[in-house]
C-alpha positions as CSV (number, residue, x, y, z in Angstrom):
1,M,-22.2,0.2,-9.7
2,T,-22.0,3.8,-10.7
3,K,-19.1,3.3,-13.0
4,N,-20.7,0.3,-14.6
5,D,-24.0,2.1,-15.2
6,A,-22.2,5.2,-16.5
7,L,-20.4,3.1,-19.1
8,T,-23.5,1.2,-20.0
9,Y,-25.7,4.3,-20.6
10,A,-23.0,6.7,-22.0
11,A,-24.0,5.9,-25.6
12,D,-27.5,7.0,-24.8
13,K,-26.2,10.3,-23.4
14,I,-27.3,9.4,-19.9
15,R,-24.9,10.3,-17.0
16,V,-24.8,8.3,-13.8
17,N,-23.3,9.9,-10.7
18,S,-23.3,9.3,-7.0
19,I,-22.3,11.2,-3.9
20,H,-21.1,9.6,-0.7
21,P,-20.6,12.4,1.7
22,G,-20.6,10.5,5.0
23,F,-22.2,12.2,8.0
24,I,-23.7,15.7,7.2
25,W,-24.8,18.0,10.1
26,T,-28.1,19.4,8.9
27,P,-31.1,21.1,10.6
28,M,-32.8,17.7,10.5
29,V,-29.9,16.0,12.3
30,E,-29.8,18.9,14.8
31,K,-33.5,18.3,15.6
32,F,-32.7,14.7,16.3
33,A,-29.7,15.6,18.4
34,V,-31.8,17.8,20.7
35,D,-33.5,14.7,22.0
36,M,-30.2,13.0,22.9
37,P,-29.2,12.9,26.5
38,V,-26.0,14.9,25.8
39,S,-25.2,18.5,24.9
40,M,-25.4,19.6,21.3
41,E,-21.6,20.0,21.1
42,T,-21.1,16.4,22.5
43,A,-23.6,15.0,20.0
44,R,-21.7,16.8,17.2
45,K,-18.4,15.4,18.4
46,E,-19.8,11.9,18.7
47,M,-21.2,12.0,15.2
48,A,-17.8,13.3,13.8
49,A,-16.0,10.6,15.6
50,K,-17.8,8.0,13.6
51,H,-16.3,9.4,10.3
52,P,-12.9,8.1,9.3
53,L,-11.5,11.6,9.1
54,G,-13.1,12.5,12.5
55,I,-15.2,15.3,11.0
56,S,-18.9,15.8,10.0
57,G,-19.7,17.6,6.8
58,N,-22.0,20.5,6.2
59,P,-24.6,21.0,3.5
60,M,-22.6,23.9,1.9
61,I,-19.6,21.6,1.2
62,S,-21.7,18.8,-0.1
63,G,-23.7,21.2,-2.2
64,G,-20.4,22.4,-3.8
65,V,-19.6,18.9,-5.0
66,W,-23.1,18.5,-6.4
67,S,-22.9,21.9,-8.2
68,T,-19.9,20.6,-10.2
69,W,-22.3,18.3,-12.0
70,H,-24.4,21.1,-13.3
71,P,-24.8,20.8,-17.1
72,M,-22.5,23.8,-17.6
73,N,-19.7,22.1,-15.6
74,R,-19.8,18.5,-16.7
75,S,-19.9,18.4,-20.5
76,S,-17.2,15.6,-20.5
77,L,-18.1,13.8,-17.3
78,P,-20.0,10.6,-18.2
79,G,-20.2,9.4,-14.6
80,A,-18.4,9.6,-11.3
81,S,-18.5,8.7,-7.6
82,W,-17.5,11.4,-5.1
């Protein structure tokens, strides 16, 4: 869908991008994990185990991907999925 929309709207100078980071361990997730009947470390490991790579991301890494789309960094990027 992202690629199709990027090609459709490129002539109008509209970029279409999407990020698919998987599970991200954020303060909001941590607040949810506090209510789980397991330790925080176990909750973190269980969440990571659901990811194909066996890891959970963090906002700093995901933010780095997003920052590559800043107008100064994406002059020739019409659309992408990450």
